[in-house]
C-alpha positions as CSV (number, residue, x, y, z in Angstrom):
1,Q,18.1,20.0,24.4
2,V,19.7,23.4,23.6
3,Q,21.5,24.3,20.5
4,L,24.0,27.1,20.5
5,V,25.4,28.6,17.3
6,E,28.2,31.1,17.3
7,S,29.0,33.5,14.5
8,G,31.0,36.7,13.9
9,G,34.5,35.3,14.2
10,G,37.2,36.1,11.5
11,L,40.5,37.7,10.8
12,V,41.2,41.1,12.2
13,Q,44.2,43.4,12.6
14,P,45.6,44.3,16.0
15,G,43.5,47.1,17.5
16,G,40.5,46.0,15.6
17,S,37.1,44.9,16.8
18,L,34.7,42.0,16.3
19,R,31.3,41.2,17.6
20,L,30.5,37.5,18.3
21,S,26.9,36.3,18.5
22,C,25.6,33.1,20.0
23,A,22.0,32.2,19.0
24,A,20.2,29.7,21.2
25,S,17.3,27.4,20.3
26,G,15.5,24.6,22.0
27,R,15.0,26.4,25.3
28,T,14.7,29.9,26.6
29,L,17.8,31.0,28.4
30,D,16.4,34.0,30.3
31,W,16.9,32.4,33.7
32,Y,20.4,31.1,33.2
33,A,23.9,32.5,33.4
34,I,25.7,32.3,30.1
35,G,29.4,32.6,29.2
36,W,32.0,33.0,26.6
37,F,35.2,30.9,26.7
38,H,38.2,30.8,24.4
39,Q,40.8,28.1,23.7
40,A,44.1,29.0,22.0
41,P,46.2,26.2,20.4
42,G,47.8,24.0,23.0
43,K,46.0,25.7,25.8
44,E,43.0,24.8,28.0
45,R,39.6,26.4,27.4
46,E,39.1,29.2,29.7
47,L,36.3,31.5,30.7
48,V,36.5,35.0,29.2
49,A,33.2,36.6,30.3
50,S,29.9,35.6,31.8
51,I,26.6,37.3,32.5
52,T,23.9,36.2,34.9
53,S,20.1,36.2,34.3
54,G,20.0,39.5,36.3
55,G,22.6,41.1,34.0
56,S,25.6,40.9,36.4
57,T,28.9,40.4,34.5
58,W,32.3,39.1,35.1
59,Y,35.5,39.4,32.9
60,A,38.8,37.8,32.9
61,D,41.6,40.3,33.8
62,S,43.0,39.8,30.2
63,V,39.9,41.3,28.6
64,K,38.6,43.6,31.2
65,G,37.9,47.0,29.7
66,R,38.1,45.7,26.1
67,F,35.4,43.1,25.9
68,T,31.7,43.5,26.7
69,I,29.2,40.6,27.2
70,S,25.5,41.2,26.7
71,R,22.3,39.3,26.1
72,D,19.1,39.9,24.3
73,N,16.5,37.6,25.9
74,A,13.9,38.5,23.4
75,K,16.1,37.1,20.7
76,N,17.6,34.3,22.9
77,T,21.0,35.5,21.8
78,M,24.1,36.5,23.6
79,Y,27.0,38.7,22.3
80,L,30.6,39.4,22.9
81,Q,31.8,42.8,21.8
82,M,35.6,42.6,21.5
83,N,37.6,45.8,21.1
84,S,41.3,46.6,21.0
85,L,42.1,43.1,19.9
86,N,45.6,41.9,20.2
87,P,47.3,38.7,18.9
88,E,47.0,37.1,22.3
89,D,43.2,37.1,21.8
90,T,43.6,34.6,18.9
91,A,41.6,31.5,19.8
92,V,38.5,29.6,19.1
93,Y,35.6,31.3,21.0
94,Y,32.8,29.2,22.4
95,C,29.6,30.2,24.1
96,R,28.1,28.0,26.9
97,A,24.7,27.9,28.6
98,L,23.8,25.3,31.2
99,T,25.9,22.3,30.1
100,Y,25.6,23.1,26.4
101,W,28.4,24.4,24.1
102,G,28.4,25.9,20.8
103,Q,30.6,24.6,18.0
104,G,33.0,27.6,18.3
105,T,34.1,30.4,16.1
106,Q,37.7,31.2,15.2
107,V,39.1,34.6,16.0
108,T,42.5,35.5,14.6
109,V,44.3,38.7,15.3
110,S,47.1,39.3,13.0
111,S,48.6,42.0,10.8
């Protein structure tokens, strides 16, 4: 069993930044790919960024150049640095590892 707990969401103005964290417990995730998803109201959950165990990253076109995914295996934690946020980034953000999901953290971009 793996527990994932996200934190770091909140309200930010357009152009601002947030850093999301996802702390894992119950199993070491060193060997697994992990990802961040978001789900806006009325829309499907979609992958935003992922990182493999070897550190290779993938980003959705909508966030490329603005978001950075990273992991700290020593802390069993993954991060999503989000810069130049815009209102279209407003969503609940979830981390995922294996088949496990966190509870989500709300990100709202508004002036």
